C-alpha positions as CSV (number, residue, x, y, z in Angstrom):
1,M,10.8,-2.4,-24.2
2,V,13.4,-3.3,-21.7
3,A,13.4,-1.0,-18.7
4,L,16.2,1.6,-18.7
5,N,19.3,0.2,-17.0
6,N,17.6,-3.2,-16.4
7,M,20.4,-5.7,-17.0
8,T,18.3,-8.7,-16.2
9,A,15.4,-8.3,-18.7
10,S,15.8,-10.0,-22.1
11,L,15.9,-7.9,-25.3
12,S,13.3,-8.7,-28.0
13,I,15.3,-8.6,-31.3
14,L,14.1,-8.8,-34.8
15,Q,16.8,-10.0,-37.1
16,I,16.5,-9.2,-40.8
17,G,18.6,-10.9,-43.4
18,S,20.7,-14.1,-43.8
19,F,23.6,-13.3,-41.4
20,E,24.3,-16.3,-39.2
21,L,24.7,-15.3,-35.6
22,T,26.1,-17.7,-33.1
23,Q,24.3,-17.3,-29.7
24,A,26.8,-16.6,-26.9
25,N,26.6,-16.1,-23.2
26,S,26.8,-12.4,-22.7
27,A,26.1,-10.0,-19.9
28,F,23.7,-8.3,-22.4
29,G,22.0,-11.4,-23.8
30,P,21.0,-13.9,-25.1
31,G,17.8,-12.0,-26.0
32,Q,14.6,-13.2,-27.6
33,W,15.1,-13.5,-31.3
34,Q,12.7,-13.5,-34.2
35,H,14.0,-13.9,-37.8
36,C,12.8,-12.5,-41.1
37,A,14.4,-13.3,-44.4
38,D,13.9,-9.9,-46.0
39,L,12.6,-6.3,-45.4
40,A,9.1,-7.1,-46.8
41,A,8.6,-9.9,-44.3
42,A,9.9,-7.7,-41.5
43,Q,7.5,-4.9,-42.4
44,A,4.6,-7.4,-41.9
45,V,6.0,-8.4,-38.5
46,L,6.5,-4.8,-37.4
47,A,2.8,-4.1,-38.2
48,E,1.9,-6.5,-35.3
49,T,4.7,-6.0,-32.8
50,T,7.4,-3.6,-31.6
51,P,10.8,-5.2,-30.8
52,D,13.4,-3.5,-28.6
53,A,15.9,-3.7,-31.4
54,L,16.3,-4.5,-35.1
55,L,19.4,-6.2,-36.4
56,V,19.6,-5.7,-40.2
57,H,22.1,-7.5,-42.3
58,C,23.1,-5.7,-45.6
59,A,25.4,-7.8,-47.7
60,D,26.5,-5.0,-50.1
61,A,26.0,-1.4,-51.1
62,Q,22.8,-2.2,-53.0
63,A,21.3,-3.8,-49.9
64,L,22.1,-0.6,-47.9
65,E,20.3,1.5,-50.6
66,E,17.3,-0.8,-50.3
67,L,17.3,-0.4,-46.5
68,L,17.3,3.4,-46.9
69,A,14.4,3.2,-49.3
70,W,12.4,0.8,-47.1
71,P,9.1,2.4,-46.2
72,A,9.0,1.0,-42.7
73,L,12.4,2.3,-41.7
74,S,11.2,5.7,-40.4
75,Q,8.7,4.2,-38.1
76,A,11.0,1.3,-37.0
77,S,13.7,3.8,-36.1
78,L,11.2,5.8,-34.0
79,D,10.1,2.7,-32.0
80,S,13.2,0.5,-31.8
81,G,17.0,0.6,-31.8
82,V,18.2,-0.2,-35.3
83,V,21.6,-1.7,-35.8
84,V,23.0,-2.6,-39.2
85,I,25.6,-5.2,-40.1
86,A,27.4,-4.3,-43.3
87,P,30.7,-4.3,-45.1
88,A,32.6,-1.2,-43.9
89,P,30.4,1.7,-45.2
90,T,31.8,4.9,-46.6
91,P,31.5,8.0,-44.4
92,G,28.8,9.3,-46.8
93,M,26.7,6.1,-46.4
94,A,27.2,6.0,-42.7
95,S,25.9,9.6,-42.5
96,R,22.8,8.7,-44.5
97,L,22.1,5.7,-42.3
98,L,22.4,7.7,-39.1
99,Q,20.2,10.5,-40.5
100,A,17.6,7.8,-41.4
101,G,17.5,6.8,-37.7
102,V,20.0,3.9,-37.6
103,Q,21.5,3.8,-34.1
104,D,24.8,2.0,-35.0
105,I,26.7,0.3,-37.8
106,V,28.8,-2.8,-37.2
107,A,31.4,-4.0,-39.8
108,R,30.6,-7.6,-40.8
109,S,34.2,-8.6,-40.0
110,Q,33.8,-7.4,-36.4
111,A,30.4,-8.8,-35.8
112,D,31.1,-11.2,-33.0
113,P,28.2,-12.3,-30.8
114,D,29.2,-10.5,-27.6
115,L,29.8,-7.2,-29.5
116,L,26.5,-7.4,-31.3
117,M,24.5,-8.1,-28.1
118,R,26.2,-5.1,-26.4
119,T,25.6,-2.9,-29.4
120,L,21.9,-4.0,-29.6
121,W,21.4,-3.5,-25.9
122,M,22.9,0.0,-26.0
123,A,20.8,0.9,-29.0
124,A,17.6,-0.2,-27.3
125,Q,18.6,1.8,-24.1
126,R,19.4,4.9,-26.1
127,K,16.1,4.6,-27.9
128,Q,14.2,4.3,-24.7
129,A,16.0,7.4,-23.2
130,E,15.2,9.3,-26.4
131,Q,11.5,8.3,-26.1
132,H,11.5,9.5,-22.4
133,L,12.9,12.8,-23.5
134,R,10.4,13.1,-26.4
135,R,7.5,12.5,-24.0
136,A,8.8,15.0,-21.5
137,W,9.2,17.5,-24.4
138,S,5.7,17.0,-25.8
139,I,3.7,16.9,-22.5
140,D,2.4,19.8,-20.4
141,L,3.4,18.5,-16.9
142,A,0.7,20.4,-15.1
143,T,-2.2,18.8,-16.9
144,G,-0.7,15.7,-18.6
145,L,-2.0,17.0,-22.0
146,P,0.1,17.3,-25.1
147,N,1.6,20.7,-25.3
148,Q,1.7,23.3,-28.1
149,A,4.8,21.9,-29.8
150,Q,3.1,18.5,-30.0
151,L,-0.1,20.1,-31.2
152,V,1.7,21.9,-34.1
153,D,3.5,18.7,-35.0
154,L,0.4,16.5,-35.1
155,L,-1.7,19.2,-36.8
156,G,1.0,19.6,-39.4
157,Q,0.9,15.8,-40.1
158,L,-2.9,16.0,-40.4
159,C,-2.8,18.9,-42.8
160,A,-0.5,16.9,-45.0
161,L,-2.9,14.0,-44.9
162,R,-5.8,16.3,-45.7
163,E,-4.0,17.5,-48.8
164,R,-4.0,13.9,-50.0
165,E,-7.4,12.9,-48.6
166,P,-9.5,16.1,-48.5
167,A,-11.9,16.5,-45.6
168,H,-12.9,19.3,-43.2
169,M,-11.3,19.6,-39.8
170,A,-11.3,22.3,-37.2
171,L,-9.2,23.7,-34.4
172,L,-10.8,25.2,-31.3
173,V,-8.9,27.3,-28.8
174,L,-10.4,28.0,-25.3
175,R,-8.7,30.8,-23.4
176,I,-9.5,30.7,-19.7
177,E,-9.8,34.1,-18.2
178,G,-8.6,34.7,-14.7
179,L,-6.3,31.8,-13.9
180,S,-3.6,34.2,-12.8
181,S,-6.1,35.7,-10.4
182,A,-6.9,32.2,-9.1
183,Q,-3.2,31.7,-8.4
184,S,-3.1,35.0,-6.5
185,H,-6.1,34.2,-4.3
186,M,-5.8,30.4,-4.0
187,G,-2.0,29.7,-4.4
188,A,0.0,28.1,-7.1
189,E,-0.9,24.5,-6.1
190,M,-4.6,25.2,-6.2
191,A,-4.3,27.0,-9.5
192,R,-2.5,23.9,-10.9
193,A,-5.3,21.7,-9.6
194,L,-7.9,23.9,-11.3
195,R,-6.0,23.6,-14.6
196,R,-6.1,19.8,-14.2
197,K,-9.8,19.9,-13.5
198,I,-10.4,21.9,-16.6
199,A,-8.4,19.4,-18.6
200,V,-10.5,16.5,-17.2
201,R,-13.7,18.2,-18.3
202,L,-12.4,18.9,-21.8
203,R,-11.3,15.4,-22.4
204,A,-14.6,14.1,-21.1
205,G,-16.5,16.3,-23.5
206,V,-15.0,15.2,-26.8
207,R,-14.7,12.1,-28.9
208,S,-11.8,9.7,-28.5
209,S,-10.6,10.7,-31.9
210,D,-10.4,14.4,-30.9
211,L,-7.2,15.8,-29.3
212,V,-7.1,18.1,-26.3
213,C,-3.9,20.1,-25.8
214,A,-2.6,22.7,-23.3
215,L,-1.4,26.0,-24.7
216,G,0.6,27.6,-22.0
217,N,-0.9,28.4,-18.6
218,D,-4.3,29.8,-19.5
219,A,-5.5,28.2,-22.8
220,Y,-6.4,24.9,-24.3
221,A,-6.8,23.6,-27.8
222,V,-9.1,20.9,-29.2
223,L,-8.3,19.4,-32.5
224,L,-11.3,18.0,-34.4
225,P,-9.7,15.9,-37.1
226,R,-12.9,15.4,-39.1
227,T,-16.0,17.6,-39.2
228,E,-19.0,17.4,-41.5
229,S,-19.5,21.2,-41.5
230,D,-18.4,24.4,-39.7
231,N,-21.5,24.1,-37.5
232,D,-20.2,20.8,-36.0
233,A,-17.2,22.7,-34.6
234,R,-19.4,25.5,-33.3
235,R,-21.6,23.0,-31.5
236,V,-18.5,21.5,-29.9
237,A,-17.3,24.9,-28.9
238,T,-20.6,25.7,-27.2
239,K,-20.7,22.4,-25.4
240,L,-17.2,22.7,-24.1
241,S,-17.7,26.3,-23.0
242,Q,-20.7,25.2,-20.9
243,L,-18.7,22.4,-19.4
244,V,-15.7,24.5,-18.5
245,T,-17.7,27.3,-16.9
246,Q,-19.6,25.1,-14.4
247,P,-18.3,25.8,-10.9
248,Y,-15.2,24.0,-9.5
249,T,-13.9,23.1,-6.1
250,A,-10.2,23.4,-5.5
251,G,-8.7,23.2,-2.0
252,G,-12.2,23.6,-0.4
253,Q,-12.8,26.9,-2.3
254,A,-15.3,27.4,-5.1
255,A,-14.0,28.7,-8.4
256,V,-15.9,29.8,-11.5
257,V,-14.1,30.7,-14.7
258,S,-15.2,32.3,-18.0
259,V,-13.9,31.3,-21.4
260,A,-13.2,33.0,-24.7
261,T,-13.3,30.6,-27.7
262,G,-11.7,30.8,-31.1
263,L,-12.2,28.6,-34.1
264,S,-10.3,27.9,-37.3
265,H,-11.4,25.6,-40.1
266,Y,-9.4,23.7,-42.6
267,P,-9.1,24.6,-45.5
268,T,-11.1,27.8,-45.2
269,D,-8.9,29.5,-42.6
270,G,-5.6,28.0,-43.6
271,R,-3.7,24.9,-44.8
272,T,-0.8,24.8,-42.4
273,A,-0.7,24.1,-38.7
274,E,0.8,27.5,-38.0
275,D,-2.0,29.3,-39.9
276,L,-4.8,27.4,-38.3
277,L,-3.4,27.9,-34.8
278,R,-2.8,31.6,-35.4
279,R,-6.3,32.1,-36.7
280,A,-7.9,30.3,-33.7
281,L,-5.8,32.2,-31.2
282,S,-6.7,35.5,-32.8
283,S,-10.4,34.6,-32.8
284,A,-10.2,33.8,-29.1
285,A,-8.3,37.0,-28.4
286,L,-11.1,39.1,-30.0
287,Q,-13.6,37.6,-27.5
288,R,-11.4,38.0,-24.5
289,G,-12.8,40.4,-22.0
290,A,-16.4,39.7,-23.2
291,G,-16.9,37.7,-20.0
292,R,-15.6,38.0,-16.6
293,T,-14.0,35.4,-14.3
294,S,-14.9,35.0,-10.7
295,L,-12.3,33.0,-8.8
296,G,-10.8,32.5,-5.4
297,R,-12.6,33.4,-2.2
298,Q,-16.1,32.2,-2.9
299,V,-18.3,30.1,-0.7
300,E,-19.8,26.8,-1.9
301,R,-23.3,28.2,-1.8
302,A,-22.5,30.8,-4.4
303,G,-24.0,29.7,-7.7
304,A,-24.5,26.1,-8.7
305,P,-22.9,23.3,-6.7
306,A,-19.3,22.6,-7.7
307,A,-18.6,19.6,-9.8
308,N,-16.4,16.8,-8.6
309,D,-13.6,16.5,-11.2
310,D,-11.1,14.5,-9.1
């Protein structure tokens, strides 16, 4: 996508429909155009590429209804700025289009080339700004992992999929004991470094299809989207616990953590994201305190050598 506020880069635009657009010299164009005759052809193109903007020509009210029913509209409006050319729509239709993710609606009688290029450019820029905000909202900045809100969103989508395509899955929560003590003894920056090192080990210990997330300052979640049995998830929990509790080095100091784990299984323990997360957190809380954490002012020779997680 064109970089935010970059006036020199050329927009990639997918034009859908029969509207004839005269290319014009514009401060916002001319753009790199690709044309599709109809929505079906556009859906095939969008499966292979993601343009900066879509320009959709709807000749009448029926065409607008077809656009709203288009299966690819929801994903297209997430990835690209969508602009519609149409006869002046009613307020009700305009509201429906905007709720479906359309960025702007241009009356056909006003669709001069310069106005369209400016509208498409602004739609693409707004979409990019929206994506930046979405990423910031969904990422734990200290670790670079998806955060709890993103986990719940993705887990909810996966639960809906599992209702249609039944399969077992599991959610593992690892609550790290003593990170607040680490911050007291080592300082905030070293505690953040320790959190990042834990995240690195967790990601290295799971499959590419598994998802590691951060849950606040002292816990992580691992989503296992497909398991053959409950024992699969227990084996993963054991493996990750062993990885996480190996010694660390942060700021020249050795640190050793302990971990309490909790598991929930779909569909045994719940069929919604909230139920599965609640069950896994409760299970981890029951184990909390079973082990102790040793952090902070230890020397390197204490215990096993510290791993290099940089």
